C-alpha positions as CSV (number, residue, x, y, z in Angstrom):
1,X,-69.1,10.6,48.3
2,X,-67.0,7.5,49.3
3,X,-68.0,5.8,46.1
4,X,-66.9,8.8,44.0
5,X,-63.4,8.8,45.7
6,X,-63.0,5.1,45.2
7,X,-64.0,5.4,41.5
8,X,-61.5,8.3,41.1
9,X,-58.7,6.3,42.7
10,X,-59.4,3.2,40.5
11,X,-59.5,5.4,37.4
12,X,-56.2,7.0,38.3
13,X,-54.5,3.6,38.9
14,X,-55.9,2.3,35.6
15,X,-54.5,5.4,33.9
16,X,-51.0,4.9,35.4
17,X,-51.0,1.2,34.4
18,X,-52.0,2.1,30.8
19,X,-49.3,4.7,30.6
20,X,-46.6,2.4,32.0
21,X,-47.6,-0.4,29.6
22,X,-47.7,2.1,26.7
23,X,-44.2,3.4,27.4
24,X,-42.9,-0.2,27.9
25,X,-44.3,-1.3,24.5
26,X,-42.9,1.8,22.8
27,X,-39.4,1.1,24.2
28,X,-39.6,-2.5,23.2
29,X,-40.8,-1.6,19.7
30,X,-38.0,0.9,19.2
31,X,-35.4,-1.6,20.4
32,X,-36.8,-4.3,18.1
33,X,-36.7,-2.0,15.1
34,X,-33.1,-0.9,15.9
35,X,-32.0,-4.5,16.2
36,X,-33.7,-5.5,13.0
37,X,-32.3,-2.5,11.1
38,X,-28.9,-2.9,12.5
39,X,-28.6,0.8,12.7
40,X,-29.1,0.8,8.9
41,X,-25.9,-0.9,8.1
42,X,-25.0,-4.6,8.1
43,X,-22.0,-6.0,9.9
44,X,-19.8,-8.2,7.7
45,X,-18.5,-11.5,9.2
46,X,-16.6,-12.9,6.2
47,X,-15.4,-11.9,2.8
48,X,-17.9,-14.1,0.9
49,X,-18.4,-14.1,-2.9
50,X,-21.4,-11.8,-2.4
51,X,-19.4,-9.3,-0.4
52,X,-16.6,-9.5,-3.0
53,X,-19.1,-8.8,-5.8
54,X,-20.6,-5.8,-4.0
55,X,-17.1,-4.3,-3.4
56,X,-16.2,-4.8,-7.1
57,X,-19.4,-2.9,-8.0
58,X,-18.4,0.0,-5.8
59,X,-15.3,0.9,-8.0
60,X,-17.4,1.6,-11.0
61,X,-20.1,3.3,-9.0
62,X,-17.7,5.6,-7.1
63,X,-15.0,6.0,-9.7
64,X,-12.2,5.3,-7.3
65,X,-9.5,2.8,-6.6
66,X,-10.4,2.3,-2.9
67,X,-13.9,1.8,-1.6
68,X,-15.5,1.1,1.8
69,X,-18.8,-0.9,1.8
70,X,-20.9,1.3,4.1
71,X,-23.3,3.2,1.9
72,X,-23.1,6.8,0.6
73,X,-22.4,8.5,4.0
74,X,-19.7,6.0,5.0
75,X,-21.0,6.1,8.6
76,X,-21.8,3.3,11.0
77,X,-23.3,3.4,14.5
78,X,-21.8,0.9,16.9
79,X,-23.3,0.2,20.3
80,X,-20.8,0.1,23.2
81,X,-20.4,-3.4,24.6
82,X,-22.0,-5.1,21.6
83,X,-20.5,-7.8,19.4
84,X,-17.6,-6.8,17.1
85,X,-18.9,-4.9,14.0
86,X,-17.3,-5.9,10.7
87,X,-16.5,-3.4,8.0
88,X,-15.4,-4.6,4.5
89,X,-13.5,-2.5,2.0
90,X,-11.6,-3.1,-1.2
91,X,-9.0,-1.7,-3.6
92,X,-7.9,-2.2,-7.2
93,X,-5.2,-0.9,-9.4
94,X,-6.1,2.4,-11.3
95,X,-6.1,0.5,-14.6
96,X,-8.1,-2.4,-13.2
97,X,-5.3,-4.9,-14.0
98,X,-5.4,-8.4,-12.3
99,X,-3.5,-8.7,-9.0
100,X,-0.7,-11.2,-8.5
101,X,-1.2,-12.0,-4.9
102,X,-2.7,-10.7,-1.6
103,X,0.6,-8.8,-1.1
104,X,0.3,-6.9,-4.4
105,X,-1.7,-4.2,-2.7
106,X,-1.4,-3.4,1.0
107,X,-3.3,-1.0,3.3
108,X,-2.8,1.1,6.4
109,X,-5.4,2.5,8.9
110,X,-5.1,6.0,10.3
111,X,-7.3,7.6,13.0
112,X,-8.1,11.1,11.8
113,X,-9.3,14.4,13.5
114,X,-8.0,13.1,16.8
115,X,-8.0,16.5,18.4
116,X,-11.7,17.1,17.8
117,X,-13.5,17.3,21.2
118,X,-16.1,14.7,20.1
119,X,-13.5,12.2,18.7
120,X,-13.2,8.8,20.4
121,X,-9.5,9.4,20.8
122,X,-10.2,12.5,22.9
123,X,-13.1,11.0,24.9
124,X,-11.9,7.4,25.4
125,X,-8.4,7.3,26.6
126,X,-6.2,8.3,23.7
127,X,-4.9,6.9,20.4
128,X,-3.6,3.5,21.7
129,X,-6.9,2.9,23.5
130,X,-9.1,3.4,20.4
131,X,-6.6,1.4,18.2
132,X,-7.1,-1.4,20.6
133,X,-10.8,-1.6,19.6
134,X,-9.7,-2.9,16.2
135,X,-8.8,-6.5,15.4
136,X,-6.3,-5.3,12.9
137,X,-4.1,-3.2,15.2
138,X,-1.0,-4.0,13.0
139,X,-2.5,-1.9,10.2
140,X,-2.0,1.2,12.3
141,X,1.8,0.7,12.5
142,X,2.5,-0.4,8.9
143,X,1.1,-1.7,5.6
144,X,-0.7,-5.0,5.8
145,X,-2.0,-7.5,3.2
146,X,-5.6,-7.7,2.1
147,X,-7.6,-10.7,3.3
148,X,-8.7,-11.9,-0.2
149,X,-8.2,-11.2,-3.9
150,X,-10.4,-12.1,-6.8
151,X,-9.1,-11.0,-10.2
152,X,-8.5,-7.3,-10.0
153,X,-10.3,-6.9,-6.6
154,X,-8.5,-7.0,-3.2
155,X,-10.8,-7.1,-0.2
156,X,-10.2,-6.5,3.5
157,X,-12.2,-6.9,6.6
158,X,-11.7,-5.1,9.9
159,X,-13.8,-5.6,13.1
160,X,-14.4,-3.0,15.8
161,X,-15.4,-3.9,19.3
162,X,-16.3,-0.9,21.5
163,X,-15.9,-1.7,25.2
164,X,-18.8,-1.3,27.6
165,X,-19.4,2.0,29.3
166,X,-17.6,3.9,26.5
167,X,-18.8,7.5,26.2
168,X,-20.7,8.5,23.1
169,X,-18.2,9.7,20.5
170,X,-17.4,9.8,16.8
171,X,-14.2,8.7,15.0
172,X,-13.0,9.2,11.4
173,X,-10.8,6.4,10.0
174,X,-8.7,6.6,6.8
175,X,-7.7,3.5,4.8
176,X,-4.7,4.2,2.6
177,X,-3.6,1.7,-0.1
178,X,-0.3,1.2,-1.8
179,X,0.9,-0.9,-4.8
180,X,4.0,-2.8,-3.5
181,X,5.3,-3.3,-7.1
182,X,5.2,0.3,-8.2
183,X,7.8,3.1,-8.0
184,X,5.1,5.5,-6.8
185,X,3.2,3.1,-4.6
186,X,0.3,5.2,-3.2
187,X,-2.9,4.5,-5.3
188,X,-5.6,6.0,-3.2
189,X,-7.6,6.1,0.1
190,X,-11.1,6.2,1.4
191,X,-12.6,7.1,4.8
192,X,-15.4,5.9,7.1
193,X,-16.8,7.2,10.4
194,X,-18.0,5.1,13.3
195,X,-20.3,6.6,15.9
196,X,-20.4,5.0,19.4
197,X,-23.9,4.7,20.9
198,X,-24.8,4.1,24.5
199,X,-25.4,0.5,25.6
200,X,-28.9,-0.7,25.0
201,X,-31.1,-1.5,28.1
202,X,-32.4,-4.7,26.4
């Protein structure tokens, strides 16, 4: 009788240990895959020649004058408290003509759907608070120059850093582009969405 109880206790302890190890390995595996995949979208640090080439290819692919390099759904997931996430985008004249300087085209950022209950503006302290997550805050208040030009392509880079403990939310951002040399300056816009995820445990 005593031996049966002892064996049952040892068996239950072994089962608990195996379950705990299994759950731990599962969490570590999911975390590793998430880190490697980068939530399915790569952060951009600089406007390299490769990035410039990819942006130039988007114009023909999408048939537009403004393009954001974020894949077909134009959505990125950003973990609260993580390193800044870089998003590259570009613009060209409707006729594809060469650009004279970085000031030939300019862009402006706008936070959209700010009254939606799930928007970061509604859940995270208002318009100014969310604008403060961007390194290019000036672009919310006026038209700013692109970071780099190459022939007919103008490219820009913005970085978003979501503070720790930020609630999960989703924010739509519009990028509007103008031609500073034209009588009718507006040439187009594109949008992207960033979704804030909870901080990782690892």
